[in-house]
DRENKEBA-316919 format. One record per residue (C-alpha): z, y, x; residue number from 1; residue in three letters. Coordinates in steps of 0.2 Angstrom, whole numbers, padded with zeros to 4 digits. Each point is the difference from the previous one (the first is absolute). Layout:
N
- Z,Y,X,n,res
- Z,Y,X,NUM,ALA
...
END
This chain:
684
- Z,Y,X,n,res
- 0000,-0001,0000,1,MET
- -0004,0019,0008,2,LYS
- 0014,0011,0003,3,LYS
- 0000,0018,-0007,4,SER
- -0001,0014,0012,5,PRO
- 0019,0004,-0003,6,TYR
- 0004,-0017,0004,7,ALA
- -0009,0000,0017,8,ARG
- 0009,0016,0005,9,PHE
- 0017,-0007,-0004,10,ALA
- -0003,-0015,0011,11,VAL
- -0005,0011,0014,12,ILE
- 0015,0012,-0001,13,LEU
- 0011,-0015,-0001,14,LEU
- -0008,-0007,0016,15,PHE
- 0002,0016,0009,16,ILE
- 0018,0000,-0004,17,PHE
- 0003,-0017,0006,18,SER
- -0008,0003,0017,19,LEU
- 0012,0015,0002,20,PHE
- 0015,-0011,-0006,21,ALA
- -0004,-0013,0012,22,VAL
- -0004,0011,0016,23,SER
- 0012,0013,-0001,24,GLY
- -0008,0016,0005,25,CYS
- -0018,-0007,0003,26,GLU
- -0007,0008,-0015,27,LYS
- 0003,0018,-0007,28,ASP
- 0016,-0001,-0011,29,PRO
- -0005,0013,-0012,30,THR
- -0010,-0015,-0008,31,VAL
- 0018,-0002,-0007,32,THR
- 0001,0012,-0015,33,PRO
- 0020,0003,0000,34,GLU
- -0002,0002,0020,35,ALA
- 0016,-0011,0002,36,VAL
- 0006,-0008,0016,37,PHE
- -0009,-0016,0003,38,GLU
- 0007,-0013,0013,39,GLU
- -0010,-0001,0016,40,VAL
- -0006,-0017,0006,41,LYS
- -0007,-0003,0017,42,ALA
- -0018,-0007,0001,43,THR
- -0001,-0001,0019,44,PRO
- -0016,-0007,0008,45,GLN
- 0000,-0018,0006,46,VAL
- 0005,0000,0017,47,TRP
- -0015,-0007,0012,48,ASP
- 0011,-0008,0013,49,GLY
- -0004,0014,0013,50,THR
- 0016,0005,0009,51,LYS
- -0003,0020,0001,52,ARG
- 0017,0006,0000,53,ALA
- 0006,-0004,0017,54,ASP
- 0016,-0007,-0006,55,ILE
- 0011,-0009,0013,56,SER
- 0015,-0013,-0002,57,TYR
- 0015,0000,0011,58,GLN
- 0010,-0016,0002,59,LEU
- 0013,-0007,0012,60,LEU
- -0005,-0016,0007,61,VAL
- 0016,-0007,0001,62,TYR
- 0005,0003,-0019,63,SER
- -0018,-0002,-0007,64,PHE
- -0005,-0019,-0002,65,ALA
- 0006,-0016,0009,66,ASP
- -0011,-0015,0001,67,GLN
- 0010,-0012,0012,68,ASP
- 0016,0001,-0008,69,GLY
- 0010,0008,0013,70,ASP
- 0005,0014,-0010,71,GLY
- -0010,0014,0009,72,TRP
- -0016,0006,-0005,73,GLY
- -0015,-0006,0011,74,ASP
- -0019,0004,0002,75,PHE
- -0005,-0016,-0010,76,LYS
- 0011,0007,-0015,77,GLY
- -0009,0016,0001,78,LEU
- -0016,-0008,0000,79,THR
- 0005,-0010,-0015,80,ALA
- 0004,0016,-0010,81,LYS
- -0016,0010,0004,82,LEU
- -0007,-0003,-0017,83,ASP
- 0015,0008,-0006,84,TYR
- -0002,0016,0011,85,ILE
- -0019,-0001,-0005,86,ASP
- 0006,0000,-0018,87,GLY
- 0009,0018,0003,88,MET
- -0017,0007,0006,89,GLY
- 0006,0002,0017,90,ALA
- -0013,0004,0014,91,SER
- 0013,-0001,0014,92,ALA
- 0017,-0008,0004,93,ILE
- 0012,0007,0013,94,TRP
- 0011,-0013,0008,95,LEU
- 0016,0004,0006,96,SER
- 0003,-0004,0019,97,PRO
- -0006,-0017,0005,98,ILE
- 0005,-0002,0017,99,HIS
- 0014,-0010,0009,100,PRO
- 0016,0010,-0002,101,SER
- 0019,0000,0001,102,GLY
- 0003,0004,-0018,103,SER
- -0007,-0005,-0017,104,TYR
- -0009,0016,-0003,105,HIS
- -0011,-0001,0016,106,GLY
- 0003,0019,0005,107,TYR
- 0006,-0005,0017,108,ASP
- -0016,-0008,0007,109,VAL
- 0002,-0013,0015,110,GLU
- -0019,-0002,0002,111,ASP
- -0012,0012,-0008,112,TYR
- -0014,-0014,0003,113,ALA
- 0007,-0015,-0008,114,ALA
- 0006,-0005,-0018,115,VAL
- 0017,-0006,-0005,116,ASN
- 0000,-0019,-0001,117,PRO
- 0010,0002,-0016,118,THR
- -0015,0005,-0008,119,PHE
- -0014,-0012,0007,120,GLY
- -0011,-0001,0014,121,THR
- -0014,0012,0006,122,MET
- -0012,-0010,-0008,123,ALA
- 0009,0000,-0018,124,ASP
- -0001,0019,0003,125,PHE
- -0018,0000,0003,126,ARG
- -0003,-0011,-0015,127,GLN
- 0010,0012,-0011,128,PHE
- -0011,0015,0006,129,VAL
- -0017,-0010,-0003,130,GLU
- 0006,-0004,-0017,131,GLU
- 0006,0017,-0004,132,ALA
- -0018,0007,0005,133,HIS
- -0007,-0012,-0012,134,LYS
- 0008,0009,-0014,135,ARG
- -0005,0016,0008,136,ASP
- 0018,0003,0005,137,ILE
- 0003,0010,0016,138,LYS
- 0016,-0005,0011,139,VAL
- 0011,0014,0008,140,TYR
- 0013,-0004,0013,141,LEU
- 0016,0009,0002,142,ASP
- 0000,0005,0018,143,TYR
- 0016,0007,0007,144,VAL
- -0004,0011,0016,145,ILE
- 0013,0012,0002,146,ASN
- 0013,-0014,0006,147,HIS
- 0000,-0019,0004,148,SER
- 0015,-0012,-0002,149,GLY
- 0012,-0002,0013,150,LYS
- -0005,-0018,0001,151,GLY
- -0019,0004,0005,152,HIS
- -0005,-0006,0017,153,LYS
- -0005,0017,0006,154,TRP
- 0018,0005,-0004,155,PHE
- 0007,-0015,0009,156,LYS
- -0009,0003,0015,157,GLU
- 0004,0019,0000,158,ALA
- 0018,-0003,-0001,159,THR
- -0001,-0014,0014,160,SER
- 0000,0012,0015,161,SER
- -0002,0017,0004,162,MET
- -0018,-0003,0008,163,ASP
- -0012,-0009,-0011,164,ASN
- -0017,0002,-0010,165,ALA
- 0009,0003,-0016,166,TYR
- 0012,0012,0004,167,ARG
- -0011,0014,-0005,168,ASN
- -0004,-0007,-0016,169,TYR
- 0018,0006,-0007,170,TYR
- 0009,0016,0000,171,ILE
- 0015,-0002,0012,172,PHE
- 0012,0013,0007,173,SER
- 0017,-0001,0011,174,SER
- 0005,0016,-0008,175,ASN
- -0009,0004,-0016,176,PRO
- 0007,0015,-0005,177,SER
- -0004,0008,0017,178,ALA
- -0017,-0007,0001,179,ASP
- -0004,0006,-0018,180,ILE
- 0006,0017,0005,181,ALA
- -0009,0001,0015,182,ALA
- -0017,-0006,-0009,183,GLY
- -0001,-0016,0010,184,LYS
- -0004,-0010,-0015,185,ILE
- -0017,0004,-0006,186,PRO
- 0002,-0008,-0017,187,MET
- 0015,0010,-0003,188,ILE
- -0004,0015,0009,189,ALA
- -0007,0012,-0014,190,THR
- 0016,-0005,-0010,191,GLU
- 0012,0006,0014,192,GLY
- 0018,-0002,0003,193,ALA
- 0003,-0003,-0019,194,SER
- -0009,-0016,0001,195,GLY
- 0014,-0007,0009,196,TYR
- 0010,-0011,-0013,197,ASP
- 0012,-0013,0009,198,SER
- -0004,-0011,-0015,199,GLY
- -0018,-0001,0004,200,GLN
- 0004,-0006,0019,201,TRP
- 0006,-0018,0005,202,PHE
- 0007,-0006,0015,203,SER
- -0008,-0012,0011,204,ILE
- 0003,-0004,0019,205,SER
- -0008,-0012,0013,206,SER
- 0003,-0019,-0006,207,ASN
- 0019,-0006,0002,208,THR
- 0002,-0018,0005,209,GLU
- 0013,-0011,0003,210,GLY
- 0014,-0013,-0004,211,VAL
- 0013,0012,-0008,212,PHE
- 0016,-0003,-0010,213,LYS
- 0004,0011,-0014,214,PHE
- 0018,0001,-0005,215,THR
- 0003,0008,-0018,216,LEU
- 0017,0006,-0004,217,ASP
- 0000,0004,-0019,218,TRP
- 0019,0005,0000,219,SER
- -0006,0017,-0006,220,ASN
- -0013,-0002,-0014,221,ALA
- -0005,0018,-0001,222,SER
- -0004,0001,0020,223,ARG
- -0001,-0018,0006,224,PRO
- -0003,-0002,0020,225,LEU
- -0012,-0010,0009,226,ILE
- 0002,-0004,0018,227,THR
- -0015,-0009,0010,228,ILE
- 0002,-0008,0017,229,THR
- -0013,-0011,0010,230,LYS
- 0001,-0019,-0001,231,ALA
- -0006,-0016,0006,232,GLU
- -0005,-0011,-0015,233,THR
- -0004,0006,-0017,234,PRO
- 0009,-0009,-0014,235,ASP
- -0009,-0012,-0012,236,SER
- -0005,0006,-0018,237,ASP
- 0014,0001,-0011,238,ASN
- -0001,-0014,-0013,239,PRO
- 0012,0009,-0012,240,ASP
- -0011,0006,-0015,241,ASN
- 0015,0008,-0008,242,SER
- -0002,0018,-0004,243,THR
- 0018,0005,-0004,244,ALA
- 0005,0014,0013,245,ASN
- -0015,-0006,0009,246,ALA
- -0006,0012,0016,247,LYS
- -0017,-0001,0006,248,TYR
- -0010,0007,0017,249,LEU
- -0016,0007,-0005,250,TYR
- -0012,0003,0016,251,PHE
- -0016,-0003,0008,252,GLY
- -0015,-0004,-0012,253,ASP
- 0010,-0001,-0015,254,GLY
- 0013,-0015,0005,255,VAL
- 0016,-0001,-0008,256,CYS
- 0013,-0011,0007,257,LYS
- 0018,-0003,-0007,258,LYS
- 0015,0003,0009,259,PHE
- 0014,-0013,0002,260,TYR
- 0017,0005,-0007,261,PRO
- 0015,0000,0012,262,GLN
- 0014,0005,-0011,263,GLY
- 0009,0016,-0002,264,ASN
- -0016,0009,-0005,265,ASN
- -0008,-0003,0017,266,VAL
- -0018,-0008,0000,267,TYR
- -0010,-0006,0017,268,THR
- -0018,-0003,0002,269,LEU
- -0010,-0004,0016,270,THR
- -0019,0000,0000,271,VAL
- -0014,0000,0011,272,ASP
- -0005,0019,-0004,273,PHE
- -0016,0008,-0001,274,SER
- -0005,0016,-0008,275,SER
- -0010,0017,0003,276,ASN
- 0009,0008,-0014,277,TRP
- 0018,-0006,0002,278,GLY
- 0012,-0007,-0014,279,PHE
- 0011,0002,-0016,280,LEU
- 0013,-0009,-0007,281,ILE
- -0002,-0005,-0018,282,ARG
- 0013,-0008,-0014,283,THR
- -0015,-0007,-0010,284,SER
- -0015,-0009,0005,285,ASN
- -0010,0005,-0016,286,SER
- -0017,0005,0003,287,GLU
- 0003,0015,-0012,288,SER
- 0012,0008,0012,289,TRP
- 0013,0006,-0013,290,PRO
- 0009,0017,0004,291,VAL
- 0016,-0001,0009,292,GLY
- -0005,-0016,0009,293,THR
- -0008,0006,0015,294,LYS
- 0011,0006,0015,295,TYR
- -0006,0008,0015,296,GLY
- 0000,0019,0008,297,ALA
- 0004,0015,-0009,298,GLN
- -0012,0011,0008,299,SER
- -0016,-0003,0011,300,SER
- 0008,0011,0014,301,SER
- 0015,-0010,0001,302,ASN
- -0009,-0019,-0002,303,SER
- 0004,-0008,0017,304,THR
- 0013,-0013,0004,305,VAL
- 0006,-0004,0018,306,THR
- 0005,-0018,0006,307,PHE
- 0017,-0003,-0002,308,GLY
- 0005,0016,-0011,309,VAL
- 0004,-0001,-0018,310,PRO
- -0013,0009,-0011,311,PHE
- 0007,0006,-0018,312,ALA
- -0013,-0005,-0013,313,LEU
- -0004,0011,-0013,314,TYR
- -0008,-0004,-0019,315,THR
- -0006,0010,-0014,316,SER
- 0004,-0003,-0018,317,THR
- -0014,0011,-0006,318,SER
- -0015,-0002,0011,319,ASN
- -0004,-0013,0013,320,ASN
- -0013,0011,0009,321,SER
- 0017,0010,0006,322,ASN
- 0005,-0015,0011,323,VAL
- -0009,0000,0017,324,TYR
- -0005,-0014,0011,325,ASP
- 0013,-0004,0015,326,ILE
- -0007,0001,0017,327,LYS
- 0005,-0005,0018,328,PHE
- 0003,0013,0012,329,ALA
- -0010,0000,0015,330,GLY
- -0019,0000,0002,331,GLY
- -0011,0015,-0008,332,SER
- 0004,0004,-0018,333,GLN
- -0013,0006,-0011,334,TYR
- -0005,0003,-0018,335,TRP
- -0014,-0004,-0010,336,TYR
- -0006,0011,-0015,337,HIS
- -0001,-0006,-0018,338,SER
- -0004,0014,-0013,339,HIS
- 0005,-0010,-0014,340,PHE
- 0019,-0002,0005,341,TRP
- 0000,-0019,0003,342,THR
- 0001,-0010,0016,343,SER
- -0014,-0011,-0007,344,TYR
- -0014,0012,0002,345,PHE
- -0005,0007,0017,346,ALA
- -0012,0014,-0001,347,ASP
- -0016,-0003,0009,348,LEU
- -0006,0014,0014,349,ASN
- -0016,0009,-0001,350,TYR
- 0004,0014,0011,351,GLY
- -0007,0017,-0005,352,SER
- -0011,0000,-0015,353,ALA
- -0014,0008,0010,354,ALA
- -0002,-0014,0011,355,THR
- 0007,-0014,-0012,356,ALA
- -0015,-0010,0002,357,GLU
- 0002,-0003,0018,358,THR
- 0019,-0007,-0003,359,SER
- 0002,-0019,0003,360,PRO
- 0007,-0003,-0016,361,ALA
- -0013,0010,-0010,362,PHE
- -0013,-0013,0008,363,LYS
- 0010,-0014,-0004,364,ALA
- 0002,0004,-0019,365,VAL
- -0018,0004,-0002,366,VAL
- -0005,-0017,0010,367,GLU
- 0011,-0009,-0012,368,ASP
- -0008,0009,-0015,369,ALA
- -0017,-0008,0006,370,LYS
- 0008,-0017,-0003,371,VAL
- 0002,0004,-0019,372,TRP
- -0017,0007,-0002,373,ILE
- -0007,-0015,0008,374,ASP
- 0009,-0010,-0013,375,ALA
- -0009,0010,-0014,376,GLY
- 0014,0013,-0007,377,ILE
- -0008,0016,-0006,378,ASP
- 0013,0013,0004,379,GLY
- 0018,0004,0006,380,PHE
- 0015,0008,-0009,381,ARG
- 0009,0009,0014,382,LEU
- 0018,0002,-0002,383,ASP
- 0011,0016,0001,384,ALA
- -0012,0009,0009,385,VAL
- 0009,0016,0000,386,LYS
- 0014,-0009,0011,387,HIS
- -0013,-0005,0015,388,ILE
- 0002,0017,0008,389,TYR
- 0018,0007,-0004,390,HIS
- -0005,0018,-0007,391,ASN
- -0008,-0002,-0017,392,GLU
- -0006,0017,0000,393,ASN
- -0009,0001,0016,394,SER
- -0018,-0006,0001,395,ASP
- 0004,-0015,0011,396,GLU
- 0000,-0013,-0013,397,ASN
- -0017,0005,-0007,398,PRO
- -0008,0001,0017,399,THR
- 0008,-0017,0005,400,PHE
- -0007,-0008,-0016,401,LEU
- -0017,0006,0001,402,LYS
- -0001,-0007,0018,403,LYS
- 0006,-0017,-0007,404,PHE
- -0011,0000,-0016,405,TYR
- -0015,0004,0012,406,ASP
- 0004,-0013,0012,407,ALA
- 0002,-0013,-0014,408,VAL
- -0015,0006,-0009,409,ASN
- -0011,-0001,0015,410,THR
- 0003,-0019,0002,411,TYR
- -0001,-0001,-0020,412,TYR
- -0018,0008,-0001,413,ARG
- -0007,-0013,0013,414,THR
- 0003,-0013,-0015,415,LYS
- -0002,0011,-0015,416,HIS
- -0011,0014,-0008,417,SER
- 0013,0010,-0007,418,GLU
- 0017,0007,0008,419,ASP
- 0016,-0009,0000,420,ILE
- 0014,0005,-0014,421,TYR
- 0016,0006,0008,422,MET
- 0014,0006,-0011,423,VAL
- 0015,0010,0008,424,GLY
- 0017,0001,-0008,425,GLU
- 0009,0017,0002,426,VAL
- 0015,-0001,-0012,427,PHE
- 0000,0021,-0004,428,SER
- -0006,0011,-0011,429,GLU
- -0019,0004,-0002,430,TYR
- 0000,0016,0010,431,ASN
- 0008,-0011,0016,432,LYS
- -0014,-0013,-0003,433,VAL
- -0015,0011,-0002,434,ALA
- -0001,0004,0020,435,PRO
- 0000,-0018,0003,436,TYR
- -0017,-0002,-0008,437,TYR
- -0006,0005,0017,438,ARG
- 0003,-0017,0007,439,GLY
- -0003,-0014,-0014,440,LEU
- -0010,0000,-0015,441,PRO
- 0014,-0006,-0013,442,ALA
- 0017,0004,-0004,443,TYR
- 0012,-0005,-0012,444,PHE
- 0004,0013,-0013,445,GLU
- 0018,0000,-0003,446,PHE
- 0001,0017,-0008,447,SER
- -0011,-0006,-0014,448,PHE
- 0014,-0015,-0004,449,TRP
- 0016,0013,0002,450,TRP
- -0009,0013,-0013,451,ARG
- -0006,-0014,-0011,452,LEU
- 0018,-0008,0000,453,LEU
- 0008,0018,-0004,454,ASN
- -0013,0004,-0014,455,ALA
- 0003,-0016,-0008,456,ILE
- 0019,-0001,0000,457,ASN
- 0001,0020,-0003,458,ASP
- -0013,-0001,-0015,459,GLY
- -0011,0013,0008,460,LYS
- -0017,-0001,0006,461,GLY
- -0010,0015,-0002,462,ALA
- 0001,0004,0019,463,ASN
- -0005,-0017,0006,464,PHE
- -0019,0001,0001,465,ALA
- 0002,0018,0008,466,ASP
- 0012,-0008,0012,467,ASN
- -0013,-0014,0005,468,LEU
- -0016,0011,0001,469,ILE
- 0011,0012,0012,470,SER
- 0004,-0015,0011,471,TYR
- -0018,-0005,0003,472,ARG
- -0005,0018,0004,473,LYS
- 0014,0001,0013,474,GLU
- -0007,-0018,0007,475,TYR
- -0020,0005,0001,476,ILE
- 0005,0014,0012,477,LYS
- 0003,-0014,0012,478,TYR
- -0013,-0012,-0005,479,ARG
- -0013,0002,-0014,480,THR
- -0001,-0019,-0004,481,ASP
- 0018,-0003,-0001,482,CYS
- 0007,-0015,-0009,483,ILE
- 0015,0001,-0011,484,GLU
- 0008,-0017,0000,485,ALA
- 0011,0003,-0016,486,THR
- 0014,-0011,-0005,487,LYS
- 0016,-0003,-0009,488,LEU
- 0013,-0009,0009,489,SER
- -0002,-0010,0016,490,ASN
- 0010,-0012,0010,491,HIS
- 0012,0013,0007,492,ASP
- 0003,0009,-0016,493,GLU
- 0010,-0003,-0017,494,VAL
- -0011,-0010,-0011,495,ARG
- -0010,0012,-0012,496,ALA
- 0008,-0008,-0017,497,CYS
- 0018,0002,0008,498,SER
- -0004,0018,0005,499,GLU
- -0007,0003,-0019,500,LEU
- 0017,-0007,-0008,501,GLY
- -0006,-0018,-0002,502,GLY
- -0012,0007,-0014,503,SER
- -0016,-0010,-0002,504,LEU
- -0008,0014,-0011,505,ALA
- 0003,0011,0014,506,LYS
- -0006,-0012,0013,507,ALA
- -0016,-0002,-0010,508,LYS
- -0001,0019,0000,509,MET
- 0001,0001,0019,510,ALA
- -0013,-0014,0001,511,ALA
- -0013,0008,-0011,512,ALA
- 0002,0016,0009,513,ILE
- -0002,-0008,0015,514,LEU
- -0016,-0008,-0005,515,MET
- -0008,0016,-0008,516,THR
- 0003,0013,0015,517,ALA
- -0010,0003,0015,518,GLU
- 0003,-0010,0015,519,GLY
- 0000,-0018,0006,520,SER
- 0015,-0009,-0007,521,PRO
- 0012,-0013,0007,522,TYR
- 0009,-0013,-0011,523,ILE
- 0014,-0006,0008,524,TYR
- 0001,-0018,-0006,525,TYR
- 0012,-0004,-0014,526,GLY
- -0002,0018,-0007,527,GLU
- -0013,-0008,-0011,528,GLU
- 0014,-0010,-0007,529,LEU
- 0013,0013,-0003,530,GLY
- 0011,-0005,0015,531,TYR
- 0015,0009,0003,532,THR
- 0012,0002,0015,533,GLY
- 0011,0012,0010,534,LYS
- 0004,0000,0018,535,LYS
- 0019,0002,-0003,536,ASP
- 0004,-0017,0007,537,ASN
- -0015,-0003,0013,538,GLY
- -0019,0003,0000,539,ASP
- -0003,-0017,-0007,540,GLU
- 0004,0006,-0018,541,TYR
- -0016,0008,0000,542,VAL
- -0009,-0014,0009,543,ARG
- 0002,-0013,-0013,544,THR
- -0008,-0016,0000,545,PRO
- -0016,0000,-0012,546,MET
- 0005,-0011,-0015,547,TYR
- -0016,-0010,-0004,548,TRP
- 0007,-0012,-0012,549,GLY
- -0006,-0014,0012,550,ASP
- 0004,-0009,0017,551,ASN
- -0004,0014,0010,552,TYR
- 0014,0011,-0002,553,VAL
- 0009,0005,0017,554,THR
- 0019,-0002,0002,555,SER
- 0000,0011,0017,556,TYR
- 0015,0010,-0008,557,THR
- 0014,0000,-0013,558,ASP
- 0001,0018,0000,559,LYS
- -0009,0002,-0017,560,ILE
- 0002,0011,-0015,561,ASP
- 0005,-0011,-0015,562,PRO
- -0010,0010,-0011,563,ALA
- -0016,-0006,0009,564,VAL
- 0002,-0018,-0007,565,GLN
- 0007,0003,-0015,566,SER
- -0007,0015,-0007,567,ALA
- -0017,0001,0009,568,VAL
- -0005,-0018,0001,569,GLY
- -0013,-0009,0008,570,SER
- -0019,0003,0004,571,VAL
- -0003,-0015,-0013,572,SER
- 0011,0007,-0013,573,ARG
- -0007,0018,0001,574,GLN
- -0018,-0007,0000,575,GLU
- 0002,-0008,-0017,576,SER
- 0008,0016,-0008,577,ASP
- -0014,0013,-0004,578,THR
- 0011,0015,0000,579,THR
- 0009,-0005,0017,580,SER
- -0001,0012,0015,581,MET
- -0011,-0012,0010,582,LEU
- -0013,0000,-0014,583,ASN
- 0003,0019,-0001,584,PHE
- -0004,0002,0018,585,TYR
- -0016,-0011,-0002,586,ARG
- -0007,0011,-0012,587,LYS
- 0003,0016,0010,588,LEU
- -0008,-0007,0016,589,THR
- -0016,-0007,-0010,590,ARG
- 0000,0018,-0009,591,ILE
- 0000,0009,0018,592,ARG
- -0012,-0012,0008,593,ASN
- -0011,0002,-0015,594,THR
- -0002,0019,0000,595,TYR
- -0007,0008,0015,596,PRO
- 0008,0017,-0005,597,ALA
- 0017,-0010,0002,598,LEU
- -0004,-0010,0014,599,ALA
- -0008,0014,0011,600,GLN
- 0002,0016,-0009,601,GLY
- 0007,0015,0003,602,THR
- 0015,0007,-0009,603,MET
- -0001,0019,-0008,604,SER
- 0012,0009,-0011,605,ALA
- 0000,0001,-0018,606,HIS
- -0002,0018,-0007,607,PRO
- 0011,-0001,-0014,608,ILE
- 0013,-0014,0005,609,VAL
- 0007,0007,0016,610,ASN
- 0015,0008,0010,611,SER
- -0005,0016,-0007,612,ALA
- 0002,-0006,-0018,613,ASN
- 0017,-0011,0005,614,ALA
- 0009,0009,-0013,615,ALA
- -0013,-0007,-0014,616,LEU
- -0003,-0017,0006,617,TYR
- 0016,-0004,0011,618,PRO
- -0002,-0020,-0001,619,SER
- -0019,0000,0002,620,MET
- -0011,-0005,0015,621,MET
- -0018,0003,-0002,622,ALA
- -0015,0001,0013,623,TRP
- -0018,-0003,0002,624,TYR
- -0007,-0014,0011,625,MET
- -0018,0003,0004,626,THR
- -0013,-0010,0011,627,SER
- -0019,0005,0002,628,SER
- -0004,-0007,-0017,629,THR
- 0015,0000,-0010,630,GLN
- 0015,0009,-0006,631,LYS
- 0016,-0007,-0008,632,LEU
- 0015,0009,-0007,633,LEU
- 0018,-0008,0004,634,VAL
- 0014,0005,-0012,635,LEU
- 0017,-0008,0003,636,HIS
- 0017,0004,-0009,637,ASN
- 0015,-0002,0011,638,VAL
- 0012,0005,-0013,639,GLY
- 0010,-0012,-0012,640,GLY
- -0006,0010,-0016,641,SER
- -0017,0003,-0008,642,ASP
- -0010,0013,0007,643,ALA
- -0014,0009,-0007,644,THR
- -0014,0011,0009,645,ILE
- -0016,0009,-0004,646,SER
- -0014,-0002,0011,647,ILE
- -0018,0007,0000,648,ASP
- -0009,-0015,0009,649,ASP
- -0014,-0009,-0008,650,ALA
- 0008,-0017,-0002,651,LEU
- -0010,-0016,-0001,652,GLN
- 0009,-0018,0000,653,ASN
- 0016,-0003,0008,654,ALA
- -0001,-0013,0014,655,VAL
- 0019,-0003,0002,656,PHE
- 0014,0002,-0012,657,VAL
- 0018,-0003,0002,658,ASN
- 0013,0002,-0015,659,GLY
- -0005,0009,-0015,660,LYS
- -0013,0013,0001,661,VAL
- -0007,0010,-0014,662,MET
- -0014,0013,-0001,663,ALA
- -0008,0011,-0013,664,LYS
- -0014,0014,0000,665,LYS
- 0008,0017,-0001,666,ASP
- -0014,0014,-0001,667,GLY
- -0010,-0001,0016,668,ASN
- 0015,-0009,0009,669,ALA
- 0010,-0016,-0001,670,TYR
- 0017,-0003,-0003,671,LYS
- 0007,-0015,0008,672,VAL
- 0017,-0008,-0002,673,MET
- 0009,-0011,0012,674,LEU
- 0015,-0009,-0003,675,SER
- 0013,-0002,0013,676,GLY
- -0005,-0008,0016,677,TYR
- -0017,-0001,-0006,678,SER
- -0017,0002,0008,679,SER
- -0018,0003,-0004,680,ALA
- -0017,0001,0011,681,VAL
- -0015,0007,-0008,682,PHE
- -0018,0000,0005,683,LEU
- -0008,0018,-0003,684,LEU
END
């Protein structure tokens, strides 16, 4: 039966209306006669699989995935979980230090050219890199070049005598305060006398060896006495495993031997002694070194003991680092420098920044970097680069970093057509970071996270875009092609979700802003699951094992926020929940990879929603992301209540929506209402 013209017109009107209702602002809202608010639905393009967005995934090898069942993460575990990382849309992985180390975290490197055997073999690592590349995922290594571990062969050789090939690899002084004041230590010269801090210098001497008897008088527990005499034959190891009132001699390369109790609070031990740093007395042999169980000297300047003369021991109930190693009198007394206030690190010595490339230490770390380039890696993350030279406000560190980058990149370019990626860590505000772009192409954007954290917790976002745009203007003064490595938290910081009060709504808000702002974003493993954790009782609490829901879960530590298991749950559990944080992150990374304006675009301010109108729209964030062929409008409401704004932009369809977003035509403009902690991205 033929329809009347009126019926056909009604059908057409109904069709147009339905398009708008489904697509949000894809069609002109004026087709709705009442001009009422309609809910905006996202209708993004289907991602074509191309990784445009330069998203990197940070993980700690030891806590990520355990394949061999020893409780520690390993390369084979990483390889088994590459599809998971690929599913996050990541085009690169940053690995925590993978070198042999005296600690669980790996930042006290003992061999820059080798892998930690706990993680597997070099062949395992190469296999991991090969499999990552098959998935279009690059591999970046954490490379710690401001210091090595005290257990590195270079340092052992350097401290074995006054005259050896490795002595200049490190910073030594027999009188640090005077040498710094006189400008005799090039790496601290521009910092001047203010650079001297006794807590940064640790005593060494020529190696002390012999059979010595240690007699410990514990009659006065607040200041016990130790007396050392020479002997002929060492005791056998104490077979008594009891820990009640036990006393231990700690010396050499981590040797810990138990004293024999003699009664009346006297303990003795005769050992074959060999140490280039001295000794300590301990009341616990726990690897965690509980505060108040470490006894030694009260200061570095009064830390020598003479044979046959009692030495009063000191302990601290607040900070073990205030207790100093005890040395033997005689021989040359020297101190080595560690800018991180721990005796386990020893600062590498590159001499003057102007001639750093000629120093033996510089040549050595460059040669070891080539080992990893040969193994297939694509870049390096350089740790704590403002501490290489100890005046962060001079041009020494940028000068050094450019020399290092150029030396490594020259070798990399013999195997690749593009430059190597290198990102530096400068834990400072943007204005301090900016001059460092003279040295490296990329730096972590801590100011991004600090401003974002304040905005969400305070519910005030109007200044956010203006701040980010001003930061980039500062960076491009030093490098026009600068790469801003944006991030939320990392392995040294309180977990983002904890900083946001444990609120998943706020955590999703932070993720949405990270993935819709300019920069090259990093995701710290577990962030995509909503992990919580604070550092109050140890860094391990922000380095929690990854809970897969299978047998790949590590058990390297028991220092874990209980909420991670009970409230956050495993990967497998979140994968089955469409509203989970994991699926939210996956949606965000797909959207960022889909749209060039988000992935590679330039951020610009919005003319209405900005810091000038902060009083009108205090909780709103707005900016444009623009590429050569595409422009997007990004809106976020960082407040907990609804916010309505009027905008003049010609909205097409929404490509991303989180929370409840409503829109209607208002004359020649649009009114958009966003519920608390909600977001929308519109194609213009």
